[in-house]
N, C-alpha and C positions, 0 to 999 in steps of 0.2 A: 966622555964626550962622543965616542963613536956611536952609541945608541941614540943620543940626541941628534946627531947628524943624520942618522937614518930616518928619524921622524921628520926632521926639517926637509930632507930631500923628498920624502913622500908628500909633504904638504905642498912643496913647490911643483912637483910633478903633476899633482891633481889640480894645480892652480887654486888651491885653497888659501894661499897667501899671495896677495898681489900688491905691488908697490908702484906708485905713479907720482913722481915729484913735479910734474907739469900740470896735470889735471887731477886735483885731489878728489878722493871718494867722499861721498856724503853718507855718514852713518845714520841709522834710524833716529838717533838723538838730535840730528841736525849738524853735528860736528863735522867739519871738513878735515880729512885725514889723508896722509900720504900712504897709509897702509890699510888694507882691507883683508879681513880673515873670514872665510866661510868654510869651516871644517866639514860641513855636510857634503861637500864635493868629494871628500875622501871615500865616502861610502860607495861611490861608483867605480872605484878601483879596488878589485878584490885583494890583490897583494898588499897594497897600501893599507887597506882596511884591516887585514889580518895582522900586519905589523903593528898598527896602533893598538888594536885590541890586546895583542900579546904584551905590549909595553904597559898598558893599563893593568893587566892582570899581575904582571911582575911587580909593579909598584904597589898594588893593593896587598899582595901577599907579604911584601916587605914592610910596608908602612902601617897596614891595618890588619894585623893578625886577628883571627877570630871572626872575620866578616861572615855574616849569615844572610845578608839581604843587600841587594843593589837597588839604589833609587836614582831615577833619571830626573833631571830638571826639565820641565816642559818649556819649549818643545825640542830644542837642539840636543839635549842630553838623552832623550828617550831611545833613539836608535842605538847609541853607543852602550847605554845601560842594558838594553836587550841582548846585544851581542856578547857583552862581558858576562852577564848572568848566565846565558846559555852555555858558554864555554867553561865557566866555573861551576856549572850545575847548581846554581843558586836561584832562589825566587827573586822576582823583580817587581818593583812598583814605580810609578812616576807621580810627580806632584805638580798639580796645576798652580798657576799664579794666584788663582782665587777659586773658591768652591763653586761648583756648578749651580746655576740658578734653576735647574730642572732635574728630573729623575731623582736619584738618591741624594743629590746635592753634595757629593763627595769632592774633597780636594785631593786626597790620596787615592789613586786608582791602583787596585791590586790587592793581593792577600798578604797580610803581615800579622805578626804576633807582638804583643807588648814586650818591651825589653830586648827585642832582637837588635843585634849589632849591625848597623847599616852604614854603607859608604855611599855618599852622594856623587853622582857623575855629572859633570858639566863639560861643555866643549871649550869655552873660552871665558877667561876671567878678566874683567876690566876692574870695576870697583868691588865686585863680589856681592852686590846687593841682592840680585835675583836668587843666587844659590844659597845665600844666608837666610833668605826668606823661606826657602825649602827646608833648610836645617831647622828653623824655628817650628815649622809645621810638623815635621817628623818628631821633634822632641815633645811637642804638645800632645802628640798621639801616643806617647809613652815609649818611643824607640830610642835606642842609644846610638847616637850619631858618632861614629869613629872619626869622620873627617870628610873632606871634599877632595876629589881627584879630577883634574881637568887635563885636556890635551895641551892647552896653551894658556899663558898668562901674559898680560902686558907688564907685569912686574911693578905695578904702581904702589907707592907708599900708602895711598888711600886704601887699597885692598889689604895691604899688610896690617894696617891699623884696624880695619873693619873685622878681619878674621881674629886678630888678637883680642879685640873688645868682645867678640862673640865666643872667645875661648874655643875656637874651631881650627883644626889643623888643615892646611891646604898643601897639596902636592900637585905639581904640574909636570907633564912630560917635557915641555920646553917653555922657555920664556922669550920675549922679544929681545932680551939681552943676549940670549943664545943665538938668535938670528943675526944680531949685529956682529957677534964674534965670528959666525959662519961667513958673513959678508966680507969681513976683514981678512979672514984666512984664505978665502977663495977669490978675493979681489972682484967681487960682484958689483959693488957700488963704490963710487968715489967718496972721498972724505967729506966733501961738501954735502952730498946726499945723506950720508950716515949722520952727520952733525944735524941735518934738518930733521931726521927721524928722531934723534935723541932729544932735540929741542921740543918736538911735538909731544914726546912722552912727559917731559917736564911741564909742558902746558896742561896736559891732562891731570897732573898732580896738584895743580893750583886750586 
């Protein structure tokens, strides 16, 4: 838990995770939420950024041995994929949500070889649909996807089922449930607020 706490502390220091139980945040989907995550803010803090990249690499080496290529999910996974690939001395690609309607019309940007073993990098997992679309594109291109690695997950049953149905492994550095444990341990939020957050997660899983 010590390493997870270090990641959680880095997320809060960079204000990449914010909670507001009085004025809910509005997600892109229109959902009103007491929690908002923007891991891109971590890239502005050099020490936090290095801590997260090192944790990514440790997890990749442990869970996805034989990785030969790093793939970022556009757009939030691209910067993390680039930093990870650079430090691991591996090639990197990124995958668009759809093929370009101009130029070469590529959906996968970068150089890769058929049957290369690739790990997909995402920042945040909710249902997992966007990164699983990336997995499908990479597989269709003849690459062997070892799995997905993210900074954080909401830990939804929907996501668990989606990854299981896609036969794809997911590993995340921290989950919202780790955050809740951290809140309880450090008395950062009262039980009513924690219950409100837990009920929100149950709502997302409906």
